[in-house]
DRENDO-162643 format. One record per residue: x, y, z of N, C-alpha, C in turn. Coordinates in steps of 0.05 Angstrom, whole numbers, padded with zeros to 5 digits, always signed. Example, Ala and Ser with C-alpha at 12.3 -4.5 7.8 and 13.67 -1.06 7.14 Angstrom:
# DRENDO-162643
+00264-00114+00156+00246-00090+00156+00264-00066+00156/+00257-00045+00142+00273-00021+00143+00258+00001+00157/
# end
This chain:
# DRENDO-162643
+00017-00025+00004+00000+00000-00002+00019+00028-00001/+00015+00042-00016+00033+00065-00020+00019+00090-00007/+00032+00105+00009+00016+00118+00022+00032+00142+00024/+00022+00166+00015+00037+00196+00011+00019+00213-00005/+00025+00241+00001+00014+00259-00015-00011+00269-00001/-00032+00279-00016-00056+00295+00002-00080+00288-00011/-00076+00275-00035-00107+00263-00048-00110+00236-00042/-00121+00237-00015-00123+00212-00002-00164+00207+00006/-00166+00184+00004-00194+00178+00016-00187+00169+00041/-00210+00174+00058-00210+00163+00089-00226+00136+00087/-00212+00116+00099-00222+00086+00093-00208+00079+00121/-00228+00060+00132-00222+00044+00155-00230+00064+00180/-00223+00047+00205-00227+00057+00232-00202+00075+00242/-00205+00097+00246-00183+00116+00245-00185+00135+00271/-00174+00123+00296-00178+00137+00319-00165+00161+00319/-00147+00173+00302-00135+00195+00304-00155+00220+00293/-00172+00215+00283-00192+00237+00269-00219+00230+00267/-00236+00249+00262-00268+00243+00260-00278+00240+00230/-00304+00234+00225-00311+00235+00200-00309+00205+00189/-00296+00187+00198-00287+00167+00184-00306+00140+00190/-00305+00125+00167-00328+00106+00173-00319+00076+00175/-00328+00056+00185-00319+00032+00186-00329+00014+00163/-00310+00001+00148-00318-00015+00127-00310-00045+00132/-00325-00063+00129-00320-00090+00131-00296-00101+00119/-00282-00121+00123-00256-00128+00110-00259-00143+00083/-00289-00156+00082-00299-00171+00063-00325-00161+00053/-00329-00159+00035-00360-00151+00018-00374-00174+00024/-00402-00167+00037-00422-00192+00044-00432-00205+00023/-00434-00194-00003-00441-00205-00026-00422-00221-00042/-00397-00208-00045-00379-00221-00064-00359-00233-00048/-00352-00229-00025-00334-00243-00012-00305-00230-00014/-00301-00211-00035-00272-00202-00037-00270-00185-00019/-00242-00178-00014-00230-00165+00009-00235-00134-00001/-00243-00120+00023-00245-00091+00019-00218-00080+00027/-00212-00049+00015-00188-00044+00017-00184-00026+00046/-00181-00045+00065-00177-00033+00085-00160-00053+00107/-00149-00055+00134-00139-00071+00144-00151-00081+00172/-00176-00071+00174-00189-00076+00200-00190-00062+00227/-00192-00071+00245-00185-00064+00274-00168-00083+00290/-00154-00070+00305-00131-00079+00321-00148-00100+00345/-00137-00123+00344-00151-00137+00368-00136-00132+00396/-00118-00117+00395-00101-00109+00420-00123-00089+00436/-00110-00081+00455-00119-00061+00476-00137-00042+00466/-00122-00026+00447-00133-00001+00432-00139-00009+00403/-00157+00009+00389-00163+00005+00358-00129+00012+00349/-00127-00004+00326-00102+00005+00311-00103+00033+00298/-00082+00041+00293-00077+00067+00282-00073+00066+00247/-00102+00059+00243-00103+00059+00212-00105+00084+00197/-00089+00087+00181-00086+00118+00169-00102+00124+00146/-00107+00146+00141-00127+00151+00117-00109+00141+00089/-00120+00132+00073-00109+00126+00050-00125+00120+00021/-00106+00112+00000-00120+00104-00025-00117+00073-00026/-00137+00063-00037-00129+00034-00037-00135+00018-00062/-00114-00008-00063-00122-00027-00083-00118-00054-00076/-00129-00074-00092-00131-00106-00083-00103-00112-00088/-00089-00127-00077-00058-00141-00081-00064-00167-00077/-00073-00183-00101-00082-00212-00098-00056-00229-00093/-00035-00220-00100-00009-00238-00094-00003-00239-00067/-00007-00216-00049+00000-00220-00026-00026-00226-00010/-00053-00226-00021-00077-00235-00009-00082-00216+00015/-00079-00186+00010-00084-00169+00033-00093-00145+00018/-00108-00130+00034-00115-00098+00028-00090-00085+00026/-00085-00071+00004-00062-00054+00004-00074-00027-00010/-00057-00004-00005-00062+00022-00001-00045+00032-00024/-00055+00050-00048-00036+00063-00064-00045+00088-00073/-00025+00108-00079-00027+00135-00087-00007+00138-00110/-00017+00146-00133+00001+00149-00155+00017+00173-00151/+00042+00168-00167+00060+00196-00164+00044+00216-00172/+00026+00218-00197+00014+00247-00206-00004+00260-00181/-00020+00238-00164-00037+00251-00142-00018+00262-00124/+00007+00249-00117+00026+00260-00099+00036+00290-00107/+00041+00290-00132+00054+00320-00146+00029+00335-00143/+00001+00331-00147-00021+00345-00149-00024+00356-00118/-00019+00339-00098-00027+00349-00071-00002+00368-00060/+00022+00361-00068+00039+00385-00057+00043+00406-00077/+00030+00408-00104+00034+00429-00118+00011+00450-00106/-00011+00437-00096-00035+00450-00084-00026+00468-00063/-00008+00468-00048+00004+00476-00025+00028+00494-00030/+00046+00491-00053+00067+00504-00056+00068+00520-00082/+00086+00541-00082+00085+00558-00108+00104+00544-00128/+00105+00554-00149+00118+00542-00175+00143+00532-00167/+00162+00546-00154+00188+00531-00150+00184+00509-00129/+00169+00505-00118+00161+00477-00104+00147+00463-00122/+00138+00463-00144+00126+00444-00156+00152+00432-00173/+00168+00439-00179+00195+00427-00187+00204+00404-00169/+00201+00411-00140+00211+00401-00120+00191+00370-00119/+00166+00381-00122+00149+00358-00115+00147+00339-00140/+00154+00349-00165+00160+00330-00187+00181+00306-00186/+00198+00312-00166+00223+00291-00159+00211+00270-00158/+00227+00246-00162+00220+00220-00159+00214+00210-00126/+00192+00198-00120+00190+00198-00095+00205+00176-00078/+00217+00182-00057+00230+00157-00045+00211+00136-00032/+00215+00115-00042+00193+00085-00039+00209+00076-00009/+00191+00072+00010+00198+00062+00034+00178+00045+00042/+00184+00021+00046+00168-00003+00050+00168-00014+00082/+00147-00025+00090+00144-00037+00117+00126-00053+00122/+00122-00074+00140+00093-00091+00151+00099-00081+00181/+00070-00074+00188+00066-00071+00217+00042-00084+00226/+00039-00087+00250+00014-00102+00261-00011-00078+00263/-00025-00083+00253-00053-00067+00255-00075-00081+00266/-00072-00106+00264-00088-00128+00272-00076-00154+00288/-00081-00168+00307-00074-00185+00320-00061-00174+00351/-00046-00193+00365-00038-00187+00391-00012-00168+00393/+00002-00164+00367+00024-00143+00368+00016-00116+00365/-00008-00108+00352-00022-00088+00347-00021-00066+00372/-00026-00078+00396-00027-00059+00414-00002-00045+00418/+00022-00055+00414+00047-00043+00416+00053-00029+00393/+00048-00039+00369+00060-00029+00346+00043-00004+00341/+00019+00001+00350+00003+00021+00341+00005+00040+00368/+00021+00039+00381+00029+00061+00402+00059+00069+00395/+00074+00049+00392+00110+00058+00393+00124+00059+00366/+00101+00046+00345+00119+00050+00315+00107+00063+00295/+00083+00054+00286+00074+00059+00264+00060+00092+00266/+00055+00099+00288+00042+00133+00288+00073+00150+00280/+00092+00141+00288+00116+00150+00293+00126+00154+00258/+00121+00131+00249+00131+00123+00219+00112+00149+00198/+00087+00157+00208+00068+00166+00195+00073+00196+00198/+00081+00205+00223+00087+00234+00236+00110+00243+00222/+00132+00226+00217+00153+00228+00200+00153+00236+00180/+00138+00221+00158+00129+00222+00132+00116+00249+00125/+00102+00254+00143+00087+00280+00142+00105+00300+00144/+00120+00304+00169+00140+00324+00172+00158+00328+00146/+00167+00305+00136+00191+00309+00117+00175+00320+00090/+00147+00312+00086+00135+00321+00061+00123+00348+00065/+00118+00354+00091+00111+00384+00091+00132+00404+00092/+00156+00390+00092+00183+00409+00089+00194+00412+00062/+00180+00398+00044+00186+00395+00014+00193+00368+00005/+00196+00348+00025+00206+00320+00018+00230+00319+00035/+00239+00291+00037+00264+00280+00048+00288+00287+00036/+00306+00302+00052+00331+00313+00043+00352+00291+00026/+00350+00284+00002+00369+00260-00008+00391+00274-00021/+00412+00278+00001+00441+00287-00010+00435+00311-00028/+00417+00329-00014+00414+00357-00023+00396+00362-00040/+00378+00342-00048+00352+00347-00066+00327+00335-00051/+00310+00349-00052+00286+00340-00030+00267+00326-00050/+00259+00303-00039+00244+00282-00056+00217+00277-00031/+00192+00271-00045+00171+00264-00026+00175+00235-00016/+00170+00229+00007+00170+00202+00014+00140+00189+00008/+00143+00164-00002+00120+00147-00007+00121+00121+00006/+00101+00115+00026+00105+00087+00037+00087+00065+00023/+00103+00046+00025+00089+00018+00015+00090+00002+00038/+00063+00002+00051+00062-00013+00077+00034-00030+00080/+00033-00048+00096+00012-00069+00098+00017-00079+00128/-00011-00091+00134-00011-00102+00160-00001-00128+00157/+00019-00133+00178+00030-00163+00178+00012-00181+00199/-00012-00171+00208-00030-00190+00220-00019-00200+00245/+00002-00193+00254+00019-00206+00283+00025-00236+00275/+00029-00239+00246+00036-00270+00235+00065-00267+00227/+00085-00283+00235+00114-00284+00229+00116-00285+00198/+00095-00308+00184+00100-00315+00159+00094-00291+00145/+00072-00284+00151+00062-00257+00134+00078-00236+00133/+00093-00233+00156+00113-00211+00160+00133-00213+00137/+00151-00236+00142+00170-00248+00123+00163-00249+00096/+00140-00256+00091+00131-00258+00063+00128-00228+00049/+00119-00207+00064+00117-00181+00058+00146-00164+00053/+00165-00171+00072+00189-00158+00072+00207-00173+00048/+00204-00200+00042+00213-00211+00018+00210-00199-00008/+00181-00192-00012+00165-00177-00033+00180-00151-00039/+00179-00136-00014+00184-00111-00013+00217-00106-00022/+00236-00120-00012+00259-00119-00022+00270-00136-00041/+00259-00157-00053+00260-00171-00073+00248-00163-00101/+00225-00164-00102+00212-00158-00127+00201-00129-00126/+00192-00120-00105+00180-00090-00110+00209-00072-00108/+00227-00079-00094+00254-00061-00097+00251-00034-00086/+00235-00030-00065+00236-00005-00055+00263+00008-00044/+00264+00029-00042+00287+00045-00035+00305+00039-00008/+00279+00041+00008+00286+00039+00038+00266+00018+00052/+00273+00008+00079+00254-00002+00090+00255+00005+00120/+00227+00003+00134+00231+00007+00165+00221-00018+00178/+00230-00023+00197+00225-00048+00209+00198-00057+00225/+00187-00082+00226+00160-00088+00239+00169-00089+00267/+00146-00094+00286+00139-00087+00309+00154-00115+00323/+00172-00112+00344+00174-00133+00361+00200-00154+00357/+00204-00166+00380+00232-00181+00373+00229-00207+00355/+00202-00216+00360+00201-00241+00343+00201-00235+00312/+00184-00213+00304+00186-00207+00276+00211-00200+00266/+00226-00185+00282+00254-00169+00276+00272-00197+00272/+00269-00215+00293+00287-00239+00289+00281-00257+00263/+00261-00254+00250+00249-00271+00230+00261-00255+00205/+00260-00228+00207+00260-00209+00182+00291-00203+00178/+00308-00201+00200+00331-00191+00200+00348-00205+00179/+00350-00231+00179+00370-00243+00164+00358-00238+00130/+00339-00230+00125+00329-00219+00103+00337-00196+00087/+00335-00178+00111+00345-00152+00108+00377-00151+00104/+00390-00171+00114+00423-00167+00112+00426-00179+00084/+00409-00200+00080+00416-00218+00052+00410-00195+00023/+00390-00183+00028+00386-00156+00010+00399-00134+00008/+00411-00128+00036+00427-00109+00041+00410-00084+00044/+00393-00086+00058+00376-00058+00069+00384-00052+00102/+00391-00030+00103+00396-00019+00132+00369-00025+00145/+00371-00031+00176+00352-00038+00191+00356-00026+00218/+00339-00002+00223+00343+00011+00251+00317-00003+00266/+00318-00020+00280+00297-00034+00294+00294-00021+00321/+00266-00009+00327+00263+00009+00356+00248-00011+00376/+00242-00034+00367+00223-00050+00382+00230-00079+00387/+00256-00084+00390+00269-00111+00381+00291-00114+00409/+00285-00134+00427+00303-00140+00451+00313-00169+00442/+00336-00175+00437+00346-00196+00434+00376-00201+00432/+00387-00215+00448+00417-00223+00445+00423-00242+00424/+00409-00257+00417+00414-00276+00391+00413-00261+00371/+00397-00240+00367+00404-00221+00345+00427-00211+00343/+00440-00198+00365+00463-00189+00364+00488-00209+00358/+00483-00232+00369+00501-00254+00359+00498-00267+00331/+00477-00257+00314+00479-00262+00292+00501-00249+00274/+00508-00227+00285+00527-00208+00270+00518-00199+00246/+00500-00189+00243+00485-00181+00215+00495-00149+00211/+00510-00144+00190+00520-00117+00194+00502-00099+00179/+00475-00106+00175+00461-00086+00166+00434-00084+00188/+00435-00098+00208+00413-00095+00231+00428-00079+00251/+00406-00061+00263+00415-00044+00286+00393-00045+00307/+00398-00048+00333+00378-00050+00352+00379-00025+00367/+00360-00009+00370+00361+00016+00384+00356+00015+00416/+00337-00005+00422+00330-00008+00452+00351-00019+00466/+00355-00011+00488+00373-00023+00509+00365-00053+00510/+00384-00071+00512+00381-00100+00508+00374-00116+00534/+00365-00139+00536+00362-00151+00565+00387-00149+00582/+00412-00157+00573+00427-00150+00591+00429-00123+00610/+00436-00106+00596+00432-00076+00608+00408-00068+00625/+00384-00076+00612+00361-00071+00627+00357-00086+00647/+00362-00112+00652+00360-00126+00673+00382-00122+00695/+00405-00113+00683+00426-00107+00704+00417-00077+00717/+00411-00062+00704+00400-00035+00715+00376-00041+00738/+00364-00058+00733+00338-00062+00750+00347-00076+00775/+00364-00098+00773+00374-00111+00795+00396-00093+00814/+00408-00072+00799+00423-00058+00812+00405-00039+00826/+00382-00026+00822+00364-00009+00832+00352-00026+00858/+00341-00052+00850+00328-00070+00872+00352-00071+00899/+00376-00080+00889+00400-00083+00911+00403-00059+00926/+00408-00034+00913+00413-00012+00926+00392-00001+00946/+00369-00008+00934+00344+00000+00953+00332-00020+00975/+00351-00050+00978+00344-00063+01000+00325-00086+00995/+00323-00089+00968+00305-00116+00961+00322-00135+00969/+00308-00157+00979+00320-00187+00990+00311-00208+00970/+00285-00206+00957+00270-00227+00945+00251-00219+00921/+00254-00234+00905+00233-00225+00881+00222-00250+00870/+00197-00246+00853+00182-00268+00842+00178-00258+00814/+00176-00271+00793+00181-00262+00767+00161-00281+00744/+00150-00270+00729+00131-00282+00710+00144-00267+00678/+00144-00287+00663+00151-00279+00633+00133-00291+00611/+00133-00280+00590+00113-00287+00566+00134-00311+00550/+00123-00332+00546+00138-00349+00531+00145-00346+00507/+00160-00327+00500+00170-00325+00473+00196-00316+00470/+00208-00303+00451+00230-00291+00448+00241-00277+00470/+00228-00251+00469+00227-00230+00486+00225-00237+00514/+00210-00253+00523+00203-00263+00549+00222-00281+00564/+00233-00302+00544+00257-00319+00551+00283-00307+00548/+00290-00282+00534+00314-00275+00535+00315-00256+00559/+00296-00241+00563+00303-00229+00585+00296-00244+00611/+00283-00264+00615+00283-00279+00636+00313-00290+00638/+00324-00301+00619+00349-00310+00626+00370-00292+00633/+00370-00268+00623+00384-00240+00634+00382-00234+00658/+00355-00240+00666+00353-00229+00696+00360-00250+00715/+00366-00276+00708+00376-00296+00724+00406-00292+00727/+00421-00286+00704+00445-00277+00705+00451-00254+00727/+00435-00233+00719+00437-00210+00738+00435-00210+00765/+00418-00231+00777+00412-00237+00803+00435-00251+00818/+00451-00267+00803+00476-00278+00813+00491-00263+00831/+00495-00265+00852+00514-00255+00870+00504-00225+00881/+00474-00223+00878+00460-00198+00883+00452-00199+00912/+00451-00224+00922+00434-00228+00948+00406-00230+00951/+00397-00223+00924+00368-00226+00921+00359-00252+00910/+00341-00263+00924+00332-00291+00923+00308-00288+00900/+00308-00307+00883+00284-00312+00863+00268-00333+00877/+00248-00325+00886+00228-00341+00902+00212-00358+00881/+00202-00346+00866+00180-00361+00845+00183-00347+00815/+00180-00370+00798+00188-00358+00766+00167-00377+00753/+00152-00362+00737+00131-00374+00719+00129-00365+00691/+00127-00382+00671+00119-00368+00644+00092-00372+00645/+00086-00358+00619+00055-00357+00611+00055-00354+00582/+00034-00362+00571+00031-00363+00537+00018-00340+00527/+00026-00329+00508+00016-00300+00495-00011-00303+00493/-00022-00289+00500-00055-00279+00499-00068-00298+00526/-00048-00295+00545-00061-00307+00567-00083-00291+00584/-00101-00302+00594-00128-00290+00605-00132-00284+00635/-00117-00304+00647-00118-00304+00676-00089-00309+00688/-00077-00288+00706-00056-00291+00717-00063-00290+00746/-00083-00290+00754-00090-00288+00782-00077-00317+00801/-00082-00339+00794-00071-00363+00806-00039-00355+00812/-00024-00350+00793+00006-00347+00794+00008-00324+00814/-00008-00303+00809-00003-00278+00829-00004-00286+00854/-00030-00299+00861-00035-00309+00891-00015-00325+00904/+00000-00343+00881+00023-00358+00898+00045-00341+00899/+00049-00319+00888+00072-00305+00894+00066-00288+00917/+00038-00280+00919+00032-00267+00942+00042-00277+00966/+00035-00306+00970+00038-00320+00994+00069-00323+00999/+00086-00317+00985+00114-00320+00986+00124-00290+00999/+00103-00271+00994+00112-00245+01005+00137-00231+00997/+00145-00232+00966+00168-00221+00956+00170-00183+00961/+00193-00180+00959+00199-00157+00966+00194-00141+00938/+00193-00156+00911+00197-00143+00882+00181-00164+00868/+00163-00153+00850+00151-00167+00835+00161-00159+00802/+00170-00175+00786+00179-00170+00759+00162-00186+00740/+00153-00165+00721+00140-00186+00698+00152-00176+00668/+00163-00196+00654+00171-00186+00629+00145-00193+00609/+00131-00175+00607+00104-00176+00598+00102-00159+00570/+00078-00159+00558+00066-00145+00534+00046-00129+00542/+00035-00111+00527+00015-00089+00539-00006-00103+00553/-00021-00121+00540-00045-00133+00549-00038-00150+00575/-00016-00164+00576-00010-00176+00602+00003-00157+00623/+00009-00136+00617+00018-00120+00639-00008-00103+00653/-00021-00102+00638-00049-00090+00650-00065-00110+00665/-00065-00136+00652-00078-00162+00667-00067-00164+00691/-00037-00166+00696-00019-00169+00719-00027-00149+00741/-00026-00123+00731-00029-00103+00746-00061-00098+00758/-00075-00105+00745-00109-00107+00755-00113-00131+00773/-00100-00154+00768-00111-00177+00784-00090-00174+00806/-00068-00162+00801-00053-00158+00829-00067-00141+00850/-00079-00113+00840-00097-00102+00852-00116-00112+00864/-00136-00134+00849-00159-00149+00862-00151-00168+00883/-00124-00178+00879-00120-00197+00906-00105-00187+00928/-00101-00161+00924-00085-00142+00948-00056-00150+00946/-00045-00156+00922-00017-00165+00919+00002-00142+00916/+00012-00128+00932+00028-00101+00932+00056-00099+00944/+00074-00114+00930+00105-00114+00937+00115-00088+00936/+00141-00079+00948+00154-00049+00952+00159-00042+00922/+00162-00066+00906+00171-00056+00875+00154-00075+00859/+00137-00061+00843+00122-00083+00823+00127-00067+00795/+00142-00084+00781+00150-00079+00754+00145-00095+00732/+00136-00080+00714+00123-00093+00688+00139-00084+00667/+00133-00093+00643+00148-00084+00617+00137-00070+00595/+00135-00082+00573+00118-00067+00553+00091-00061+00562/+00088-00033+00555+00061-00024+00561+00058-00006+00587/+00080-00013+00604+00076+00003+00632+00078+00034+00622/+00096+00037+00605+00105+00067+00600+00083+00081+00579/+00060+00068+00575+00042+00075+00553+00023+00098+00570/+00012+00119+00558-00010+00131+00570-00033+00113+00573/-00039+00092+00557-00063+00075+00562-00064+00058+00588/-00033+00056+00601-00032+00044+00625-00042+00063+00649/-00034+00087+00645-00044+00109+00664-00068+00112+00662/-00082+00110+00640-00112+00116+00636-00127+00096+00644/-00118+00065+00639-00130+00042+00655-00131+00042+00679/-00108+00043+00694-00101+00037+00726-00106+00066+00737/-00113+00088+00727-00119+00112+00736-00087+00125+00742/-00082+00151+00744-00060+00158+00756-00055+00153+00780/-00073+00155+00804-00067+00143+00829-00060+00115+00830/-00074+00095+00815-00072+00071+00815-00044+00059+00802/-00033+00073+00784-00006+00071+00770+00015+00081+00784/+00007+00099+00807+00028+00112+00821+00051+00092+00838/+00073+00092+00832+00098+00074+00842+00101+00053+00824/+00089+00047+00803+00093+00020+00787+00113+00026+00770/+00133+00011+00771+00159+00009+00750+00156-00005+00726/+00172+00001+00705+00172-00012+00684+00195-00003+00664/+00195-00015+00638+00214-00007+00621+00209+00023+00606/+00231+00038+00612+00223+00067+00602+00251+00076+00599/+00257+00097+00587+00283+00111+00584+00284+00142+00580/+00262+00153+00577+00263+00182+00570+00234+00197+00577/+00234+00220+00577+00206+00234+00584+00214+00260+00569/+00197+00283+00574+00199+00307+00562+00223+00319+00577/+00234+00313+00597+00257+00326+00611+00285+00315+00600/+00283+00295+00583+00309+00279+00573+00326+00302+00557/+00308+00313+00537+00325+00337+00521+00304+00356+00506/+00312+00374+00500+00294+00395+00482+00278+00382+00461/+00294+00366+00446+00288+00348+00426+00263+00331+00431/+00268+00312+00451+00244+00298+00468+00215+00317+00471/+00219+00334+00485+00199+00354+00487+00188+00359+00463/+00204+00370+00441+00192+00376+00418+00175+00351+00404/+00191+00330+00402+00176+00305+00393+00149+00299+00408/+00151+00301+00434+00125+00293+00448+00103+00315+00440/+00107+00338+00437+00084+00356+00434+00077+00353+00408/+00094+00348+00388+00082+00343+00365+00071+00320+00358/+00074+00304+00374+00056+00274+00374+00033+00280+00387/+00030+00293+00411+00005+00294+00425-00010+00316+00406/+00001+00334+00391-00016+00355+00369-00026+00336+00349/-00010+00315+00333-00021+00306+00318-00043+00286+00317/-00036+00266+00343-00050+00241+00346-00072+00245+00374/-00070+00269+00386-00085+00267+00408-00081+00252+00432/-00054+00236+00432-00047+00214+00449-00017+00217+00455/-00010+00210+00475+00021+00214+00487+00034+00186+00470/+00063+00191+00465+00073+00175+00453+00081+00157+00481/+00091+00136+00480+00106+00122+00504+00131+00126+00513/+00140+00123+00536+00165+00134+00547+00186+00113+00543/+00186+00095+00525+00207+00073+00519+00211+00072+00491/+00198+00054+00474+00202+00048+00451+00193+00070+00428/+00175+00088+00432+00170+00112+00416+00193+00128+00414/+00206+00132+00433+00227+00149+00436+00253+00136+00417/+00256+00115+00423+00275+00099+00407+00268+00097+00376/+00244+00094+00368+00234+00098+00343+00238+00124+00325/+00235+00141+00342+00234+00171+00332+00271+00171+00326/+00284+00165+00351+00318+00170+00347+00326+00152+00325/+00311+00131+00316+00321+00116+00294+00315+00131+00266/+00291+00149+00266+00285+00157+00244+00299+00183+00241/+00311+00195+00260+00328+00217+00258+00354+00208+00249/+00363+00183+00256+00392+00173+00245+00385+00171+00217/+00366+00154+00208+00362+00153+00182+00360+00175+00164/+00346+00200+00172+00346+00224+00158+00370+00234+00155/+00388+00233+00173+00413+00245+00172+00432+00234+00153/+00428+00204+00156+00448+00185+00136+00441+00189+00108/+00412+00192+00100+00401+00200+00076+00411+00228+00061/+00410+00243+00082+00417+00271+00076+00446+00272+00069/+00461+00252+00080+00491+00255+00071+00499+00238+00047/+00487+00213+00050+00490+00194+00031+00468+00188+00012/+00451+00197+00011+00425+00191-00010+00416+00168-00008/+00409+00153-00029+00398+00122-00023+00421+00105-00028/+00444+00109-00025+00461+00090-00024+00461+00074+00000/+00448+00047+00005+00443+00033+00020+00469+00022+00038/+00493+00015+00023+00512+00008+00037+00525+00035+00053/+00527+00056+00036+00537+00078+00051+00521+00086+00075/+00492+00082+00073+00477+00086+00096+00484+00071+00123/+00491+00046+00110+00496+00022+00132+00523+00033+00148/+00539+00038+00135+00567+00046+00142+00567+00076+00161/+00549+00090+00152+00548+00117+00167+00529+00113+00196/+00516+00088+00190+00499+00084+00215+00522+00067+00238/+00534+00050+00231+00554+00038+00243+00571+00047+00249/+00583+00071+00239+00610+00083+00240+00608+00116+00258/+00583+00118+00260+00584+00150+00276+00571+00144+00304/+00578+00166+00318+00556+00171+00344+00535+00193+00332/+00518+00182+00343+00485+00204+00332+00479+00217+00353/+00466+00242+00347+00454+00261+00363+00423+00253+00361/+00408+00247+00382+00385+00237+00382+00369+00250+00403/+00342+00246+00400+00323+00256+00423+00328+00245+00452/+00341+00220+00446+00351+00202+00474+00377+00209+00480/+00392+00228+00469+00420+00231+00474+00436+00217+00452/+00464+00214+00457+00480+00198+00438+00476+00175+00440/+00474+00163+00417+00475+00136+00407+00495+00127+00390/+00512+00106+00390+00529+00094+00377+00525+00059+00380/+00536+00048+00359+00530+00019+00357+00559+00002+00357/+00557-00019+00372+00580-00039+00374+00567-00058+00354/+00577-00067+00335+00558-00086+00325+00527-00074+00313/+00513-00096+00322+00481-00088+00323+00471-00074+00346/+00481-00071+00365+00478-00062+00394+00483-00029+00399/+00461-00024+00405+00465+00007+00414+00476+00008+00443/+00503+00016+00446+00519+00017+00471+00515+00041+00482/+00505+00066+00470+00504+00094+00474+00483+00100+00500/+00458+00082+00494+00437+00086+00518+00441+00066+00539/+00447+00075+00562+00443+00054+00587+00415+00045+00592/+00422+00018+00602+00397+00003+00613+00386+00024+00635/+00358+00025+00639+00345+00044+00653+00318+00028+00664/+00311+00043+00686+00282+00037+00696+00264+00059+00701/+00241+00059+00696+00218+00086+00697+00202+00079+00715/+00182+00097+00725+00168+00100+00745+00142+00116+00743/+00120+00108+00749+00102+00126+00747+00098+00142+00775/+00099+00168+00773+00099+00188+00794+00083+00214+00789/+00061+00218+00797+00042+00244+00797+00033+00245+00766/+00029+00221+00753+00015+00221+00728+00036+00220+00705/+00066+00222+00711+00084+00218+00691+00106+00199+00690/+00113+00184+00673+00129+00165+00678+00159+00172+00674/+00166+00172+00696+00195+00187+00705+00213+00162+00704/+00244+00174+00695+00266+00157+00694+00280+00158+00719/+00281+00137+00734+00289+00136+00764+00315+00119+00766/+00322+00107+00744+00350+00090+00746+00361+00087+00723/+00384+00085+00718+00407+00098+00734+00406+00129+00742/+00415+00140+00763+00419+00164+00774+00428+00185+00752/+00445+00174+00738+00462+00197+00717+00437+00206+00692/+00421+00189+00689+00401+00198+00671+00373+00203+00682/+00373+00201+00707+00343+00203+00722+00328+00231+00714/+00305+00230+00712+00289+00252+00715+00274+00259+00737/+00272+00239+00754+00262+00243+00783+00274+00222+00802/+00273+00223+00825+00283+00205+00849+00266+00179+00849/+00272+00157+00859+00260+00134+00858+00246+00134+00883/+00219+00124+00880+00203+00124+00906+00206+00091+00911/+00222+00083+00935+00230+00061+00940+00206+00041+00955/+00182+00053+00956+00162+00037+00971+00136+00045+00955/+00127+00026+00937+00101+00031+00920+00081+00034+00943/+00063+00053+00939+00040+00055+00952+00015+00039+00951/-00001+00033+00963-00022+00015+00963-00038+00020+00930/-00046-00003+00917-00061+00005+00897-00085+00020+00905/-00096+00037+00883-00122+00058+00884-00137+00055+00865/
# end
């Protein structure tokens, strides 16, 4: 689905704007797929953008297209004659697949696709992406991966193989990136992944693949250091039974060695779990100082709600993906979220650029970006923008630039050792007075840690 320009029809469920209508995925009489991607099955509706659409039978999915002529017309309507020459430049075609439906969509439609869309809009509003001194409009070739590994892999293979897009943006999550990263390396497309945590990905030593998030070892090391420094002696742990959960669980066990903190209970659970109360009751009986969950957004909220219901309130309550979402605060209420810890590494106090990004996101979508992966996503787009400005669409030169430079971003300085971002330290965030503050390590903290979580409210 090609997305760009201004001459667009409004199709699908679009929580960012009004006046949009819901269209079934298939026509009731013909059974043919309609040109939309449906509604996310996650916690929130997916952010399905306004689009023009066409049927793509080869991929058996709804796809969205906008012709170059329409892109030119849209830009020409807004600029004077000198701008028309710029608008007639060949678009930069950028492809990606992202979860708009299925269990991954709750994270993808907070931390990733909104940022892609805002970046494209900002670049095109400025006359286009700076491609080694020439402004060229961005045109997205994007589709729903349906939270399916096979669909995701097949889409990227088509984008890089037969479609031969200029650049690609990554999918959401550790599992999808693990599956697609070798493809990107084979086709030699730079990949700046903002939502993948995997030591295994780093160990693959793929020269075109870069992970922006802090990885399991630095994140769990920071968490254990925080717990130890503040007197925790015992911890109970749950983790989702997939690559993300397993790698963080393994890293946590390593970090706990020699810390003096006992792991009193550890339980895995399947993706899509609907009840964690029995496990939480068992953990409550052991009265640990800390609870740690390597969880996805739906599970993070489920664990928090059920811990509240059964009165499980350890001094430290830490969950992972989704804790730093505005949605978490909305569901739990600011008072209910108070003192909850989670994965997070930035907020508006982190840098002037971070505040400008936050404000622009809220203005466009009416929702706050999350305080972890959204920042990493925007930082990755900043790095890509700078690379293209210097090297154009030379993908090998872009890769070398990303690998060899220290990059200034809204998160601070980022640099890579192999695939890993070693410039951003592991960190812990905490809800305090309605804001998700960075509380550990102290060198990058935006607020002081509250070492005693208040009672659930």
